[in-house]
Each structure stands twice: as C-alpha cells, then as structure tokens.
N, C-alpha and C positions, 0 to 999 in steps of 0.2 A: 293569689298565686297557687297553682296546681301543686298537691302534695303527692310526692311521687312514691310515698311509703304508705299512703292510703288512698288507693284508686276508687274511683268513682263506682256505685253500683247502682243499677236501676232498682225500682221497687219492685219488678217482676222478679229479677234475680235474688234480691233480698227475700222475697216471700218463698221461692223455691228453696233457698237455704234452710229458711224456718221450717219448712214442711219437712224436709229431709231429717233435720234434728228432731222432729216429733216421732219418726219412723213409723208414721202409719198409726199413731195414737190419735184418738177421737180428743178434740180440744175446741174450745169457742173462740176462733181467733177472728171471726167476722159476725157482726150483726146490722140487721137493718131496724131502724127504730121509726114506727108511723106516728108522729107526733100528733096529728090531727088527721081525720077523714074529711075535713071541710075545704072548700074551695072557693075562690072568688071567681072562678069562670064557670061555665056550663057546657063543658066540651060533649059533644055527641057520642064521642068513641068511650068515655070515662068509665071504668069498671066500678068506680066508689059512687061519685056522682052525688054527694051532699053538699047542700047549699051552705055558703060562708055563715049566714046567720042563722042556721038551724039549731032552735035553742034544746032540743032533746039530745042531738048528737054533741053538742058543745057540753052539755051537762054530765055526759057520760064519758068525756076525755080525762085522761089521767090529769092530776093537778101539777103544779112546778114542783111540789115538794116531792111528789111521787115519782116524777121523773128523775129528779136529781136522786133518788134512793135507788132507782133500777140502774142511772147511769155508774153510781158508785159501785153497785153489785156487778155489773158488767166490767170496769176496770180492775176488781178484785179478782175476778174470773179470769182475767187474761184477755179480753177482746182488744185487740189492736185497731181493727179496720171497722168505723161505724158510718152507717149511712142514716142521715136525718132526712125523712121524707113524709110526704102527706097522700092526699090532700095537697093544699100550699101551706108549706111550713110557715110563711110571714104572716099567715092571718091569725097566727096567735101572738098578741103583743108581747109575751114573754120570751119568743123564739131566740132573740138574741142573747139572753140570759142563760137560756137551754143548751145553746150552741158554745157560748164562752166557757160555760162549764165544763162540757164534754172535752173541750181542747185543753183546759187546764189539767184534765183527768189524765192527758197525755195520749189519747188516742188520735188516730189519723182520721179526720172527720172530712166526709163527702156530703154535699147538699143537692138535694133535687128541689128545683124550684120553677115555676113558670117565668119568673122574673118581673112581673106585673107590679110587684107590691114593693121593688126595690126604691129605696129613696137614698138621697144623700147621707143621712144618718145611719141607714142601714149599711150602706157601702163602705162609710168609715169604719164603721165596727168589724166588718169583714175584713177590710185591709189591716186595721189594727191587729188582728190576730187570725192571719189567713188560713183558711180550710185547706186541706189537701187538693180537694177539687170542687166545683160548683158545675153542675150539669144542669144546662137551662133548656127548658121543653121549646121547640118552636113548632108552631103548627101550620105555617105557610110562609110563603116568601112576600106575599102581597098582603095589604089590608084586607083585601075582599074576601080572599082564601081563608086567612088567618080567623077574623071575625065571623065567618060562616060556621066555621067548625067551633070557636069558644060561645059564641051565641051572646057575647058581652061588646056592645059598641065601645070602640076607645081603647080596647084591649090591647090592639096591635102597636098604637104608639107606648103604651106604658110597658111593655115588653122591650120593644127596642129601646126605650130609655132607660130602663133598668140594666139591660145588656151593656149600654154604652157607660153607665157608671161603674160596672164592674171591670170592664175592659181599662177604662181610664185610669184605675188603680192598680193594673197590672196583677189582677186575680188570675189563678189557675181557672180556666173556663172550657167548658165544652157544650157543644149543642147537640140536640137530639130530637127526633121527631117520631111521630106513629104515622103510618103511611095508609092511607083510605081513599075512597073514591073521590072525596073531596079535595085533598091535596096532592095526589099522586102525580099529577104534571108538573109540580113544582121541586121536584126533589133535586134537580140539577141546579136549580137557581139557590135553593137551600145549601147546597152543598158549597156551591161556589162561594156564598155569602161568608160560610164559615172559613173556608180556604183564604178568603180576602183578609181575614182578621186574623189567620194562622192559628185557629182552634180546632180541636178535633170535632168529627162530626159522625153521628152514628143513627140509624134508623131501624125500626122494628115495624115489620108488616103484620104481626099477629096480633090481631083484637080478640079480647076476651068478652064473654059475658060479664054481667054486673054480678056484683057481690050478694045482693039481693034477689039474683035469679032473672033479673030482666035481660031480655034479648035484644033491647033497641040498639046496641053498640054494632050488631053483626048486620045492621042495615047497611053500613057504609064500608064493611071489610072488604078487601080485594079477595078475588078468586085465587085458589091454589096456583093457578098457571101465571097469573099476574105476579105474586110473591116470587115465584121461583124466576120470572124472567128478571124481576128486578135484582134478584140474587146474581144471576149470570152477567148482568149489566155493570156490577160492581166487582172489578177485576180482583182486588184485594180479598173480598168477602168470597167469591167463588174459588179463588185459588186455596183458600182456607179449606173449602169444603171438600175440594179434589183431595188435598193434601191428607185430610182426616180421613177419607175414605180409602185412601191407599194404605194408611198406616193401620187404620182399624176396623177395616171391613169384616174381618173375623171375629171381632167382638160381640157380645150378646149381653149387655150390660143389666137387660131386664129380664135375665132367665130366672131368677131365684128371687130376689129380694125386690120388693115394692119400691124402695127408693135408691137410686144409682148414681146420684149426684153427691154434692158436698153438703147438702141441707141437712141439719141435725148432726153433721160429723164434725165440720168446721164453721158451720154459721146457723143462725136462726132469726126469727122475726119476731117483733114484738108491736102489738097493734095499739091504737090511739086509746084503747080501754084497758090496756095491760095484759092482753092475750099473748102469750108466747107460744109460737107454733114454728113449724119446720121453716116455712119460707113465707115470703109475701103473698104466694098464691095458695100455696097448700095450707089453710088456715085451720084444718080439724085434724086430729083432736088438739086441743089448746090448753095451757097451764096457766090458769089465773095468777099473775104476780101480785095482786093485790091482797090475795089471802095467802101468799107464801113468799117464797124468795127464788132468785136466779138461779142458785146452785141446784135446789130442788126440782125447777123446771127444767134444767139442762139433763138432769137424771131421768126425768119424765119422758124427754126427747130421745133418749137412748133407746128406749122401749119401742117408740116409734119407728126409729132407724132400724131396727133389727127386725121389724116385720116382715114376714115371708108371703110372697104371692099366693093367694088362693083360687085365682080365676085363671081358666084356661084360655089364654088369648094369644093372638097372633105376634104379639110384641114380644113374647118369649124368645122367638127364634127370628125376628124380623132382620133382614139384611140391609134395611134402611135405618137401623136403631141409631148408629151415630151421627146421621143426618137429620133426625127427627128430633123434635122438642116435646114430643108426648112426655107426659109427667103424672103424677098424682094430683098435682095442682089443675091441671086441664080436666082430669078425670071427676074430681070434686066438683068443678064449676059447672060442668055439663050433665055429668051421669049419677054423681052424688056419691061414687065410691072412689077408690083409690087406683083402679086397675083398667076400668073399661076403655079401650082408646077411642079418642076423639076422631070422627071421621075426617074432619077438615085439616087437623094436623098430620093424620096419616097420608092424606093426599099429597101434602107438600113434601114429607119425608121420601115417599116413592118417587115423586116426580125428580127431586135432587139426587136419588140413586140412579134413576133412569138416564139424566143428562150427563151425571158426573162418569157413570160406567160408559156410556158411549163415546165420551172425550177421552177416555184412558185406552179404549179400543181402537180409536182411530189414528 
C-alpha cells in the first residue's frame, strides 16, 4: 500500500537533494573499484586486455583482505555509490565475497560483467542480496558477430545463459555495447532484444587505445561521421545533445582548470593493484593505497583536482565544449599529458556542434 506521507523519490532526485545539501563541498560520494584487470574473453577493442590466467597480472592484484580494508575505508569516508568492475569481476573466485562485503557496508553497489561466468550459484547469491544494478556487456546480437569480437568460441551461449539466469531471478539489469565496425549493423537488434526484456540499453562508440599504449583497438573504431550519425539516429540521445547545446552553449568548462567533470570532486577510481586516481581513464598521477589510506588518497586527489591548465589549446574557448568528451583521460592515453586535445574526439565534438546548430537554426 502506498504511503501518502512518504512519497516515492527516484534515485536521481535523491542524489540531487544530497548534492544540494553538500553546497558545492568536495566529498567522495562515488567510487569505481577495478577488482581485476584479467578477463576470460579476448575482445578486439578492450583497452586493458589481460588474459584470465596471466600469472604476473594476478600476482599484482589486491588480496581479499586488502580489498576489504579499502572498502571499509570507503564506507567510513562516506562513499555511497560503488561500481565493481574489471576485467571480468567473476574471474576472481572470491568476487561474491567481495560483493557481499560491500553490500553489507551499506553502499549502493553496481556490477559490470560480461555475464559469461554467471552460473546458478552466482545468480542465487546475487538474488539473495541484490545489487542496485548489474550492467551486462553485449558484443553482438548474433553468435557470429559476438564471437568474432570476443575471439572466444562458445562465449555467446554462455553470455545468453548468464543473462537469462539473472532475468529469471528478477535482478535489476541493463545491457550495454561498444559499437565498432564489427557489430555496428546489429545495434537495432541489440536494442530490440533489450526492449523485449524491458531492460535499459546503452551504447558507446568511443574506442580508446590500450593502457599499455597499444593501438590495436583503433583498427575497429567507427569514423567520427559514423559516431555522430548513430547519435542522430537515437532520438533520445540526440534530443539531449540539442538541449545541452541550447542551455550551455556559452559555457567554457575547460577555460582554466584541467578537470571540469566530477572526477576527484565527487568520485574517484581504484585500480586492481590499489592505485587511487581521478577516474578509470585518467590514471595518472595516482596514490598507492597499499602504502597509505583512502583519506590520504582523497587529499592527494584534491591537489590534482585543483591543477590549472598550462597549455594554450583550442579547448579553452571551444564552442563545442559541452558536446565533446575530450578530457585528461583522453589526453593521457594518446599524448601522455593532461591537456593536448585528441583529434578524433575533437572531430566528433565539432560534428555534433555543426548538426545541432543547423537543426536549431532551421
């Protein structure tokens, strides 16, 4: 029965109320925790790409005790939203214990997985103590496309089976994909599949270089024109771009400071080896949690957050700023600094500006 004195509030509304109470004060509300960089798949586009059985990678990962200690420190610091990600999180035999520990600390836990390692036991554990949300990566609607991309025979059936096990248990699920030359023609089918199960679907067409500097993923990325055309085909997505441009076209968030997002202000990232950084993509500089604690790490990130721009780049006065995903993470991955714009990202931003402006003028 609905309680008339306690009206329902969406998580977004709740979050906005909480942010308002902070009054602009810096606070670690959200964290992403990469519990492993290893994966059981071998996806052509992956920016990490460490094999599941890689011994040196496994030996460098945080232990269960170390992870629990960091989770304790997160809870004490006030972290509310926690993303557990990888690699593939379930490649760790102790992941269910990690997950349940985080849940019992009172955090809203989201899990990223490819779903291929979900079995009855794992699905039952998740249903027993449900996460806020589980986002499952899908790489194609057909087996041929999916396994062309993952390079692991049999992975498509395992992904579908894992997804079905979680659907059957009523878990809160979403589907996401990374679009590239291999699976671009199946986006409508992937979206329809998600809609048929009444689960949200999202996609990303931005493919990054690898963390080790490898450029292999760029061979399958879409052209800037294809990325923006896909934006325009998605009515909701394109409407948001138009609205954003209309409301914020005169803002220049990169005029003075290196960081213009919430990284290091409301959120942070912890890598599989315990390196605490601004976000999942901007990994330098980093604070070693194995040699310190999260409070010191958060103080360390404050200095990073307050870093002012030193390079004279077009980003400082670019009219496409609010339609562009250029950030220190992109600059670090491609140019090795925090500020140099990435041409590919820049082209996409300017195309979005060109098309949104023409629509508003017509």
